[in-house]
KEFIDO-611572 format. One record per atom (N, C-alpha, C): residue number from 1; residue in one letter; atom name; x negated, y negated, z negated. Coordinates in nm, 3 decimals, decimal comma, padded with zeros to 5 digits. Each point is the difference from the previous one (the first is absolute). Example, Ala and Ser with C-alpha at 12.3 -4.5 7.8 and 13.67 -1.06 7.14 Angstrom:
BEGIN
{torlum: 1	numi: A	papa: N	east: -01,319	north: 00,569	up: -00,780}
{torlum: 1	numi: A	papa: CA	east: 00,089	north: -00,119	up: 00,000}
{torlum: 1	numi: A	papa: C	east: -00,090	north: -00,120	up: 00,000}
{torlum: 2	numi: S	papa: N	east: 00,035	north: -00,105	up: 00,072}
{torlum: 2	numi: S	papa: CA	east: -00,082	north: -00,119	up: -00,006}
{torlum: 2	numi: S	papa: C	east: 00,077	north: -00,109	up: -00,073}
//
This chain:
BEGIN
{torlum: 1	numi: M	papa: N	east: 04,381	north: -11,219	up: 05,415}
{torlum: 1	numi: M	papa: CA	east: 00,116	north: 00,032	up: -00,059}
{torlum: 1	numi: M	papa: C	east: -00,061	north: 00,029	up: -00,178}
{torlum: 2	numi: T	papa: N	east: 00,154	north: -00,028	up: -00,077}
{torlum: 2	numi: T	papa: CA	east: -00,069	north: -00,010	up: -00,145}
{torlum: 2	numi: T	papa: C	east: 00,021	north: 00,133	up: -00,040}
{torlum: 3	numi: D	papa: N	east: -00,049	north: 00,076	up: -00,114}
{torlum: 3	numi: D	papa: CA	east: 00,010	north: 00,106	up: -00,086}
{torlum: 3	numi: D	papa: C	east: 00,115	north: -00,026	up: -00,132}
{torlum: 4	numi: P	papa: N	east: 00,139	north: 00,025	up: 00,021}
{torlum: 4	numi: P	papa: CA	east: 00,060	north: -00,030	up: -00,129}
{torlum: 4	numi: P	papa: C	east: -00,030	north: 00,082	up: -00,147}
{torlum: 5	numi: T	papa: N	east: -00,072	north: 00,068	up: -00,032}
{torlum: 5	numi: T	papa: CA	east: -00,113	north: 00,069	up: 00,013}
{torlum: 5	numi: T	papa: C	east: -00,092	north: -00,037	up: -00,088}
{torlum: 6	numi: R	papa: N	east: -00,054	north: -00,120	up: 00,036}
{torlum: 6	numi: R	papa: CA	east: -00,087	north: -00,058	up: -00,090}
{torlum: 6	numi: R	papa: C	east: 00,046	north: -00,037	up: -00,105}
{torlum: 7	numi: Q	papa: N	east: -00,085	north: -00,057	up: -00,113}
{torlum: 7	numi: Q	papa: CA	east: 00,010	north: -00,054	up: -00,119}
{torlum: 7	numi: Q	papa: C	east: 00,015	north: -00,120	up: 00,078}
{torlum: 8	numi: R	papa: N	east: -00,046	north: -00,082	up: 00,024}
{torlum: 8	numi: R	papa: CA	east: 00,047	north: -00,154	up: 00,008}
{torlum: 8	numi: R	papa: C	east: 00,101	north: -00,038	up: 00,112}
{torlum: 9	numi: N	papa: N	east: 00,102	north: 00,106	up: 00,019}
{torlum: 9	numi: N	papa: CA	east: 00,129	north: -00,020	up: 00,073}
{torlum: 9	numi: N	papa: C	east: 00,096	north: 00,093	up: -00,061}
{torlum: 10	numi: Q	papa: N	east: -00,017	north: -00,014	up: -00,177}
{torlum: 10	numi: Q	papa: CA	east: 00,135	north: 00,063	up: -00,011}
{torlum: 10	numi: Q	papa: C	east: 00,060	north: -00,089	up: -00,059}
{torlum: 11	numi: P	papa: N	east: 00,131	north: 00,000	up: 00,027}
{torlum: 11	numi: P	papa: CA	east: 00,112	north: -00,063	up: -00,070}
{torlum: 11	numi: P	papa: C	east: -00,050	north: -00,132	up: -00,104}
{torlum: 12	numi: A	papa: N	east: -00,064	north: 00,084	up: -00,120}
{torlum: 12	numi: A	papa: CA	east: 00,042	north: -00,062	up: -00,129}
{torlum: 12	numi: A	papa: C	east: -00,113	north: -00,099	up: 00,070}
{torlum: 13	numi: L	papa: N	east: -00,091	north: -00,035	up: 00,055}
{torlum: 13	numi: L	papa: CA	east: -00,085	north: -00,086	up: -00,001}
{torlum: 13	numi: L	papa: C	east: 00,032	north: -00,081	up: 00,198}
{torlum: 14	numi: T	papa: N	east: 00,089	north: 00,049	up: 00,055}
{torlum: 14	numi: T	papa: CA	east: 00,075	north: -00,175	up: 00,062}
{torlum: 14	numi: T	papa: C	east: 00,054	north: 00,035	up: 00,057}
{torlum: 15	numi: I	papa: N	east: 00,124	north: 00,079	up: -00,066}
{torlum: 15	numi: I	papa: CA	east: 00,147	north: -00,075	up: 00,045}
{torlum: 15	numi: I	papa: C	east: 00,123	north: -00,002	up: -00,127}
{torlum: 16	numi: S	papa: N	east: -00,076	north: 00,075	up: -00,093}
{torlum: 16	numi: S	papa: CA	east: 00,070	north: -00,040	up: -00,166}
{torlum: 16	numi: S	papa: C	east: 00,010	north: -00,129	up: -00,056}
{torlum: 17	numi: S	papa: N	east: 00,107	north: -00,031	up: -00,086}
{torlum: 17	numi: S	papa: CA	east: 00,032	north: -00,181	up: -00,057}
{torlum: 17	numi: S	papa: C	east: -00,045	north: -00,013	up: -00,112}
{torlum: 18	numi: G	papa: N	east: -00,110	north: 00,156	up: -00,053}
{torlum: 18	numi: G	papa: CA	east: -00,081	north: -00,067	up: -00,124}
{torlum: 18	numi: G	papa: C	east: 00,069	north: 00,026	up: -00,141}
{torlum: 19	numi: L	papa: N	east: 00,135	north: 00,045	up: 00,012}
{torlum: 19	numi: L	papa: CA	east: 00,045	north: 00,055	up: -00,112}
{torlum: 19	numi: L	papa: C	east: -00,023	north: 00,129	up: -00,040}
{torlum: 20	numi: I	papa: N	east: -00,050	north: 00,061	up: 00,018}
{torlum: 20	numi: I	papa: CA	east: -00,098	north: 00,124	up: 00,024}
{torlum: 20	numi: I	papa: C	east: -00,080	north: 00,036	up: -00,119}
{torlum: 21	numi: W	papa: N	east: -00,043	north: -00,160	up: 00,036}
{torlum: 21	numi: W	papa: CA	east: -00,145	north: -00,042	up: -00,056}
{torlum: 21	numi: W	papa: C	east: -00,014	north: -00,029	up: -00,147}
{torlum: 22	numi: L	papa: N	east: 00,106	north: -00,108	up: 00,019}
{torlum: 22	numi: L	papa: CA	east: 00,083	north: -00,044	up: -00,136}
{torlum: 22	numi: L	papa: C	east: -00,019	north: 00,130	up: -00,088}
{torlum: 23	numi: I	papa: N	east: 00,112	north: 00,003	up: 00,078}
{torlum: 23	numi: I	papa: CA	east: 00,017	north: 00,136	up: -00,092}
{torlum: 23	numi: I	papa: C	east: -00,131	north: 00,122	up: -00,038}
{torlum: 24	numi: L	papa: N	east: -00,054	north: 00,047	up: 00,099}
{torlum: 24	numi: L	papa: CA	east: -00,132	north: 00,063	up: -00,098}
{torlum: 24	numi: L	papa: C	east: -00,068	north: -00,043	up: -00,032}
{torlum: 25	numi: G	papa: N	east: -00,001	north: -00,173	up: -00,003}
{torlum: 25	numi: G	papa: CA	east: -00,114	north: -00,082	up: 00,006}
{torlum: 25	numi: G	papa: C	east: 00,028	north: -00,033	up: -00,227}
{torlum: 26	numi: G	papa: N	east: 00,146	north: -00,020	up: -00,009}
{torlum: 26	numi: G	papa: CA	east: 00,043	north: 00,005	up: -00,128}
{torlum: 26	numi: G	papa: C	east: -00,023	north: 00,138	up: -00,058}
{torlum: 27	numi: L	papa: N	east: 00,013	north: 00,066	up: 00,028}
{torlum: 27	numi: L	papa: CA	east: 00,004	north: 00,146	up: -00,076}
{torlum: 27	numi: L	papa: C	east: -00,143	north: 00,006	up: 00,024}
{torlum: 28	numi: L	papa: N	east: -00,106	north: -00,026	up: 00,036}
{torlum: 28	numi: L	papa: CA	east: -00,158	north: 00,033	up: -00,013}
{torlum: 28	numi: L	papa: C	east: -00,089	north: -00,123	up: -00,104}
{torlum: 29	numi: A	papa: N	east: 00,154	north: -00,089	up: -00,007}
{torlum: 29	numi: A	papa: CA	east: -00,073	north: -00,107	up: -00,124}
{torlum: 29	numi: A	papa: C	east: 00,067	north: 00,039	up: -00,110}
{torlum: 30	numi: A	papa: N	east: 00,113	north: 00,056	up: -00,002}
{torlum: 30	numi: A	papa: CA	east: 00,077	north: 00,069	up: -00,136}
{torlum: 30	numi: A	papa: C	east: -00,117	north: 00,061	up: -00,039}
{torlum: 31	numi: I	papa: N	east: -00,054	north: 00,105	up: 00,031}
{torlum: 31	numi: I	papa: CA	east: -00,049	north: 00,124	up: -00,031}
{torlum: 31	numi: I	papa: C	east: -00,104	north: -00,048	up: -00,070}
{torlum: 32	numi: S	papa: N	east: -00,022	north: -00,100	up: 00,070}
{torlum: 32	numi: S	papa: CA	east: -00,173	north: -00,004	up: -00,033}
{torlum: 32	numi: S	papa: C	east: -00,024	north: -00,077	up: -00,120}
{torlum: 33	numi: L	papa: N	east: 00,151	north: -00,126	up: -00,016}
{torlum: 33	numi: L	papa: CA	east: -00,002	north: -00,100	up: -00,099}
{torlum: 33	numi: L	papa: C	east: 00,014	north: 00,125	up: -00,155}
{torlum: 34	numi: V	papa: N	east: 00,074	north: 00,146	up: 00,043}
{torlum: 34	numi: V	papa: CA	east: 00,053	north: 00,036	up: -00,093}
{torlum: 34	numi: V	papa: C	east: -00,107	north: 00,063	up: -00,118}
{torlum: 35	numi: L	papa: N	east: -00,141	north: 00,043	up: 00,158}
{torlum: 35	numi: L	papa: CA	east: -00,091	north: 00,077	up: -00,053}
{torlum: 35	numi: L	papa: C	east: -00,152	north: -00,144	up: -00,026}
{torlum: 36	numi: L	papa: N	east: 00,052	north: -00,083	up: 00,020}
{torlum: 36	numi: L	papa: CA	east: -00,114	north: -00,152	up: -00,050}
{torlum: 36	numi: L	papa: C	east: 00,083	north: -00,071	up: -00,140}
{torlum: 37	numi: I	papa: N	east: 00,116	north: -00,071	up: -00,017}
{torlum: 37	numi: I	papa: CA	east: 00,070	north: -00,027	up: -00,081}
{torlum: 37	numi: I	papa: C	east: -00,071	north: 00,076	up: -00,209}
{torlum: 38	numi: P	papa: N	east: 00,027	north: 00,156	up: 00,042}
{torlum: 38	numi: P	papa: CA	east: -00,084	north: 00,025	up: -00,128}
{torlum: 38	numi: P	papa: C	east: -00,163	north: -00,020	up: -00,027}
{torlum: 39	numi: M	papa: N	east: -00,047	north: -00,054	up: 00,125}
{torlum: 39	numi: M	papa: CA	east: -00,100	north: -00,024	up: -00,068}
{torlum: 39	numi: M	papa: C	east: -00,085	north: -00,079	up: 00,023}
{torlum: 40	numi: R	papa: N	east: 00,067	north: -00,108	up: 00,017}
{torlum: 40	numi: R	papa: CA	east: -00,097	north: -00,083	up: -00,016}
{torlum: 40	numi: R	papa: C	east: -00,024	north: -00,079	up: -00,154}
{torlum: 41	numi: D	papa: N	east: -00,044	north: 00,139	up: -00,055}
{torlum: 41	numi: D	papa: CA	east: -00,055	north: -00,100	up: -00,118}
{torlum: 41	numi: D	papa: C	east: -00,153	north: 00,107	up: -00,014}
{torlum: 42	numi: F	papa: N	east: 00,011	north: 00,078	up: 00,066}
{torlum: 42	numi: F	papa: CA	east: -00,146	north: 00,114	up: 00,051}
{torlum: 42	numi: F	papa: C	east: -00,146	north: -00,126	up: 00,012}
{torlum: 43	numi: A	papa: N	east: -00,073	north: 00,098	up: -00,001}
{torlum: 43	numi: A	papa: CA	east: -00,152	north: -00,059	up: 00,029}
{torlum: 43	numi: A	papa: C	east: 00,036	north: 00,064	up: 00,101}
{torlum: 44	numi: P	papa: N	east: -00,098	north: -00,114	up: 00,153}
{torlum: 44	numi: P	papa: CA	east: 00,040	north: -00,170	up: -00,100}
{torlum: 44	numi: P	papa: C	east: 00,040	north: -00,051	up: 00,055}
{torlum: 45	numi: H	papa: N	east: 00,040	north: -00,139	up: -00,153}
{torlum: 45	numi: H	papa: CA	east: 00,108	north: -00,066	up: 00,012}
{torlum: 45	numi: H	papa: C	east: 00,021	north: -00,061	up: 00,159}
{torlum: 46	numi: G	papa: N	east: 00,059	north: 00,007	up: 00,022}
{torlum: 46	numi: G	papa: CA	east: 00,039	north: -00,079	up: 00,113}
{torlum: 46	numi: G	papa: C	east: 00,064	north: 00,032	up: 00,132}
{torlum: 47	numi: V	papa: N	east: -00,024	north: 00,101	up: -00,011}
{torlum: 47	numi: V	papa: CA	east: 00,030	north: 00,105	up: 00,194}
{torlum: 47	numi: V	papa: C	east: 00,114	north: -00,051	up: 00,012}
{torlum: 48	numi: A	papa: N	east: 00,060	north: 00,151	up: -00,061}
{torlum: 48	numi: A	papa: CA	east: 00,129	north: 00,089	up: -00,037}
{torlum: 48	numi: A	papa: C	east: 00,064	north: -00,135	up: 00,036}
{torlum: 49	numi: L	papa: N	east: 00,016	north: -00,140	up: -00,132}
{torlum: 49	numi: L	papa: CA	east: 00,109	north: -00,082	up: 00,054}
{torlum: 49	numi: L	papa: C	east: -00,090	north: -00,086	up: 00,127}
{torlum: 50	numi: A	papa: N	east: -00,105	north: -00,019	up: 00,038}
{torlum: 50	numi: A	papa: CA	east: 00,015	north: -00,110	up: 00,148}
{torlum: 50	numi: A	papa: C	east: 00,008	north: 00,057	up: 00,126}
{torlum: 51	numi: A	papa: N	east: 00,010	north: 00,187	up: -00,031}
{torlum: 51	numi: A	papa: CA	east: 00,081	north: 00,120	up: 00,080}
{torlum: 51	numi: A	papa: C	east: 00,120	north: -00,036	up: 00,009}
{torlum: 52	numi: V	papa: N	east: 00,071	north: -00,019	up: -00,135}
{torlum: 52	numi: V	papa: CA	east: 00,164	north: -00,017	up: 00,018}
{torlum: 52	numi: V	papa: C	east: 00,016	north: -00,111	up: 00,074}
{torlum: 53	numi: I	papa: N	east: 00,001	north: -00,179	up: -00,075}
{torlum: 53	numi: I	papa: CA	east: -00,028	north: -00,093	up: 00,088}
{torlum: 53	numi: I	papa: C	east: 00,012	north: 00,023	up: 00,140}
{torlum: 54	numi: A	papa: N	east: -00,142	north: 00,025	up: 00,063}
{torlum: 54	numi: A	papa: CA	east: -00,027	north: 00,005	up: 00,168}
{torlum: 54	numi: A	papa: C	east: 00,127	north: 00,106	up: 00,032}
{torlum: 55	numi: I	papa: N	east: 00,004	north: 00,144	up: 00,006}
{torlum: 55	numi: I	papa: CA	east: 00,104	north: 00,045	up: 00,020}
{torlum: 55	numi: I	papa: C	east: 00,180	north: -00,094	up: 00,001}
{torlum: 56	numi: V	papa: N	east: 00,022	north: -00,029	up: -00,106}
{torlum: 56	numi: V	papa: CA	east: 00,155	north: -00,068	up: 00,039}
{torlum: 56	numi: V	papa: C	east: -00,075	north: -00,138	up: 00,040}
{torlum: 57	numi: V	papa: N	east: -00,097	north: -00,028	up: 00,003}
{torlum: 57	numi: V	papa: CA	east: 00,029	north: -00,184	up: 00,176}
{torlum: 57	numi: V	papa: C	east: -00,068	north: 00,082	up: 00,103}
{torlum: 58	numi: L	papa: N	east: -00,034	north: 00,141	up: 00,002}
{torlum: 58	numi: L	papa: CA	east: 00,067	north: 00,058	up: 00,151}
{torlum: 58	numi: L	papa: C	east: 00,058	north: 00,044	up: 00,093}
{torlum: 59	numi: Y	papa: N	east: 00,084	north: 00,039	up: -00,133}
{torlum: 59	numi: Y	papa: CA	east: 00,126	north: 00,067	up: 00,054}
{torlum: 59	numi: Y	papa: C	east: 00,125	north: -00,168	up: 00,045}
{torlum: 60	numi: A	papa: N	east: -00,050	north: -00,075	up: -00,053}
{torlum: 60	numi: A	papa: CA	east: 00,057	north: -00,175	up: -00,011}
{torlum: 60	numi: A	papa: C	east: -00,003	north: -00,011	up: 00,125}
{torlum: 61	numi: G	papa: N	east: -00,160	north: 00,019	up: 00,008}
{torlum: 61	numi: G	papa: CA	east: -00,001	north: 00,002	up: 00,128}
{torlum: 61	numi: G	papa: C	east: 00,021	north: 00,056	up: 00,175}
{torlum: 62	numi: M	papa: N	east: -00,004	north: 00,096	up: -00,085}
{torlum: 62	numi: M	papa: CA	east: 00,088	north: 00,163	up: 00,138}
{torlum: 62	numi: M	papa: C	east: 00,133	north: -00,116	up: 00,033}
{torlum: 63	numi: V	papa: N	east: 00,059	north: -00,041	up: -00,158}
{torlum: 63	numi: V	papa: CA	east: 00,111	north: -00,030	up: 00,042}
{torlum: 63	numi: V	papa: C	east: 00,002	north: -00,141	up: 00,061}
{torlum: 64	numi: A	papa: N	east: -00,097	north: -00,059	up: -00,026}
{torlum: 64	numi: A	papa: CA	east: 00,049	north: -00,107	up: 00,087}
{torlum: 64	numi: A	papa: C	east: -00,038	north: -00,022	up: 00,141}
{torlum: 65	numi: V	papa: N	east: -00,125	north: 00,115	up: 00,059}
{torlum: 65	numi: V	papa: CA	east: -00,014	north: 00,092	up: 00,101}
{torlum: 65	numi: V	papa: C	east: 00,152	north: 00,003	up: 00,112}
{torlum: 66	numi: R	papa: N	east: 00,117	north: 00,076	up: -00,090}
{torlum: 66	numi: R	papa: CA	east: 00,086	north: 00,013	up: 00,030}
{torlum: 66	numi: R	papa: C	east: 00,075	north: -00,083	up: 00,051}
{torlum: 67	numi: F	papa: N	east: 00,026	north: -00,108	up: -00,031}
{torlum: 67	numi: F	papa: CA	east: 00,072	north: -00,113	up: -00,009}
{torlum: 67	numi: F	papa: C	east: -00,058	north: -00,107	up: 00,126}
{torlum: 68	numi: A	papa: N	east: -00,146	north: -00,042	up: 00,015}
{torlum: 68	numi: A	papa: CA	east: -00,049	north: -00,078	up: 00,023}
{torlum: 68	numi: A	papa: C	east: -00,048	north: -00,013	up: 00,120}
{torlum: 69	numi: V	papa: N	east: -00,045	north: 00,145	up: -00,002}
{torlum: 69	numi: V	papa: CA	east: -00,010	north: 00,051	up: 00,170}
{torlum: 69	numi: V	papa: C	east: 00,087	north: 00,036	up: 00,064}
{torlum: 70	numi: P	papa: N	east: 00,005	north: -00,051	up: 00,154}
{torlum: 70	numi: P	papa: CA	east: 00,040	north: 00,036	up: 00,039}
{torlum: 70	numi: P	papa: C	east: -00,011	north: 00,190	up: 00,059}
{torlum: 71	numi: P	papa: N	east: 00,125	north: 00,074	up: 00,044}
{torlum: 71	numi: P	papa: CA	east: -00,023	north: 00,144	up: 00,051}
{torlum: 71	numi: P	papa: C	east: -00,129	north: 00,020	up: 00,080}
{torlum: 72	numi: G	papa: N	east: -00,024	north: 00,102	up: -00,029}
{torlum: 72	numi: G	papa: CA	east: -00,104	north: 00,081	up: 00,140}
{torlum: 72	numi: G	papa: C	east: -00,159	north: 00,042	up: -00,104}
{torlum: 73	numi: R	papa: N	east: -00,065	north: 00,009	up: 00,072}
{torlum: 73	numi: R	papa: CA	east: -00,100	north: 00,092	up: -00,045}
{torlum: 73	numi: R	papa: C	east: -00,073	north: -00,076	up: -00,111}
{torlum: 74	numi: L	papa: N	east: -00,073	north: -00,143	up: 00,000}
{torlum: 74	numi: L	papa: CA	east: -00,050	north: -00,039	up: -00,051}
{torlum: 74	numi: L	papa: C	east: 00,092	north: -00,007	up: -00,157}
{torlum: 75	numi: R	papa: N	east: 00,136	north: -00,030	up: -00,014}
{torlum: 75	numi: R	papa: CA	east: 00,053	north: 00,052	up: -00,146}
{torlum: 75	numi: R	papa: C	east: -00,022	north: 00,172	up: -00,008}
{torlum: 76	numi: L	papa: N	east: -00,015	north: 00,023	up: 00,065}
{torlum: 76	numi: L	papa: CA	east: 00,008	north: 00,161	up: -00,036}
{torlum: 76	numi: L	papa: C	east: -00,091	north: -00,002	up: -00,118}
{torlum: 77	numi: A	papa: N	east: -00,113	north: 00,011	up: 00,141}
{torlum: 77	numi: A	papa: CA	east: -00,131	north: 00,019	up: -00,044}
{torlum: 77	numi: A	papa: C	east: -00,052	north: -00,070	up: -00,144}
{torlum: 78	numi: L	papa: N	east: 00,075	north: -00,185	up: -00,022}
{torlum: 78	numi: L	papa: CA	east: -00,064	north: -00,045	up: -00,102}
{torlum: 78	numi: L	papa: C	east: 00,063	north: 00,057	up: -00,120}
{torlum: 79	numi: M	papa: N	east: 00,152	north: 00,121	up: -00,011}
{torlum: 79	numi: M	papa: CA	east: 00,045	north: 00,035	up: -00,084}
{torlum: 79	numi: M	papa: C	east: -00,071	north: 00,161	up: -00,030}
{torlum: 80	numi: A	papa: N	east: -00,085	north: 00,002	up: 00,105}
{torlum: 80	numi: A	papa: CA	east: -00,028	north: 00,147	up: -00,011}
{torlum: 80	numi: A	papa: C	east: -00,148	north: 00,005	up: -00,089}
{torlum: 81	numi: V	papa: N	east: -00,062	north: -00,186	up: 00,025}
{torlum: 81	numi: V	papa: CA	east: -00,157	north: 00,016	up: -00,013}
{torlum: 81	numi: V	papa: C	east: 00,048	north: -00,028	up: -00,196}
{torlum: 82	numi: D	papa: N	east: 00,064	north: -00,096	up: 00,024}
{torlum: 82	numi: D	papa: CA	east: 00,067	north: -00,058	up: -00,170}
{torlum: 82	numi: D	papa: C	east: 00,051	north: 00,171	up: -00,103}
{torlum: 83	numi: M	papa: N	east: 00,055	north: 00,123	up: 00,064}
{torlum: 83	numi: M	papa: CA	east: 00,032	north: 00,112	up: -00,045}
{torlum: 83	numi: M	papa: C	east: -00,124	north: 00,000	up: -00,007}
{torlum: 84	numi: I	papa: N	east: -00,088	north: 00,060	up: 00,046}
{torlum: 84	numi: I	papa: CA	east: -00,138	north: 00,084	up: -00,019}
{torlum: 84	numi: I	papa: C	east: -00,105	north: -00,076	up: -00,131}
{torlum: 85	numi: T	papa: N	east: 00,022	north: -00,155	up: 00,052}
{torlum: 85	numi: T	papa: CA	east: -00,116	north: -00,068	up: -00,131}
{torlum: 85	numi: T	papa: C	east: 00,122	north: -00,001	up: -00,085}
{torlum: 86	numi: I	papa: N	east: 00,119	north: 00,040	up: -00,052}
{torlum: 86	numi: I	papa: CA	east: 00,079	north: 00,020	up: -00,105}
{torlum: 86	numi: I	papa: C	east: -00,109	north: 00,143	up: -00,090}
{torlum: 87	numi: A	papa: N	east: -00,004	north: 00,139	up: 00,057}
{torlum: 87	numi: A	papa: CA	east: -00,023	north: 00,095	up: 00,053}
{torlum: 87	numi: A	papa: C	east: -00,206	north: 00,010	up: -00,049}
{torlum: 88	numi: V	papa: N	east: -00,072	north: -00,114	up: 00,034}
{torlum: 88	numi: V	papa: CA	east: -00,127	north: 00,022	up: 00,015}
{torlum: 88	numi: V	papa: C	east: 00,026	north: -00,053	up: -00,141}
{torlum: 89	numi: V	papa: N	east: 00,020	north: -00,147	up: -00,040}
{torlum: 89	numi: V	papa: CA	east: 00,038	north: -00,087	up: -00,144}
{torlum: 89	numi: V	papa: C	east: -00,010	north: 00,129	up: -00,193}
{torlum: 90	numi: A	papa: N	east: 00,158	north: 00,034	up: 00,082}
{torlum: 90	numi: A	papa: CA	east: 00,030	north: 00,102	up: -00,092}
{torlum: 90	numi: A	papa: C	east: -00,095	north: 00,090	up: -00,029}
{torlum: 91	numi: L	papa: N	east: -00,025	north: 00,175	up: 00,085}
{torlum: 91	numi: L	papa: CA	east: -00,089	north: 00,026	up: 00,018}
{torlum: 91	numi: L	papa: C	east: -00,175	north: -00,023	up: -00,108}
{torlum: 92	numi: G	papa: N	east: -00,047	north: -00,100	up: 00,087}
{torlum: 92	numi: G	papa: CA	east: -00,072	north: -00,095	up: -00,050}
{torlum: 92	numi: G	papa: C	east: -00,070	north: -00,063	up: -00,189}
{torlum: 93	numi: A	papa: N	east: 00,148	north: 00,004	up: -00,015}
{torlum: 93	numi: A	papa: CA	east: -00,008	north: -00,054	up: -00,162}
{torlum: 93	numi: A	papa: C	east: 00,029	north: 00,130	up: -00,027}
{torlum: 94	numi: V	papa: N	east: 00,118	north: 00,073	up: 00,021}
{torlum: 94	numi: V	papa: CA	east: -00,007	north: 00,193	up: -00,092}
{torlum: 94	numi: V	papa: C	east: -00,169	north: 00,021	up: -00,028}
{torlum: 95	numi: V	papa: N	east: -00,062	north: 00,003	up: 00,137}
{torlum: 95	numi: V	papa: CA	east: -00,213	north: 00,032	up: -00,018}
{torlum: 95	numi: V	papa: C	east: 00,025	north: -00,016	up: -00,117}
{torlum: 96	numi: A	papa: N	east: -00,040	north: -00,187	up: 00,065}
{torlum: 96	numi: A	papa: CA	east: -00,059	north: -00,055	up: -00,070}
{torlum: 96	numi: A	papa: C	east: -00,005	north: 00,008	up: -00,187}
{torlum: 97	numi: V	papa: N	east: 00,129	north: 00,015	up: -00,045}
{torlum: 97	numi: V	papa: CA	east: 00,000	north: 00,019	up: -00,097}
{torlum: 97	numi: V	papa: C	east: 00,005	north: 00,146	up: -00,105}
{torlum: 98	numi: A	papa: N	east: 00,052	north: 00,114	up: 00,150}
{torlum: 98	numi: A	papa: CA	east: -00,068	north: 00,139	up: -00,069}
{torlum: 98	numi: A	papa: C	east: -00,081	north: 00,016	up: 00,015}
{torlum: 99	numi: L	papa: N	east: -00,137	north: -00,058	up: 00,069}
{torlum: 99	numi: L	papa: CA	east: -00,166	north: 00,015	up: -00,040}
{torlum: 99	numi: L	papa: C	east: -00,041	north: -00,096	up: -00,066}
{torlum: 100	numi: V	papa: N	east: 00,052	north: -00,091	up: -00,113}
{torlum: 100	numi: V	papa: CA	east: -00,054	north: -00,007	up: -00,070}
{torlum: 100	numi: V	papa: C	east: 00,042	north: 00,115	up: -00,085}
{torlum: 101	numi: A	papa: N	east: 00,126	north: 00,007	up: -00,032}
{torlum: 101	numi: A	papa: CA	east: -00,018	north: 00,053	up: -00,126}
{torlum: 101	numi: A	papa: C	east: 00,020	north: 00,134	up: 00,048}
{torlum: 102	numi: T	papa: N	east: -00,141	north: -00,012	up: -00,014}
{torlum: 102	numi: T	papa: CA	east: -00,021	north: 00,217	up: 00,102}
{torlum: 102	numi: T	papa: C	east: -00,131	north: -00,020	up: -00,103}
//
């Protein structure tokens, strides 16, 4: 018997087409870029720029996964991991810049 309220049984991780992951991932990437692009000249130099490049590459990877991987749990799991990685990279870069600035 499967419990429909379990986290791993949610539609976004089981039967979604992946479009919602692209939309939310794009929104997260855009917010991250809006924060990081003005920080690219702050010390430590290169951290924000590297994060910007990484976020663009990660989002491009998310789009590639959406169209290259067949529908199913694997595609959705890869897109979820990609979105989490975008958030971790952005947060790490902002924290690194903020710690040096204080």
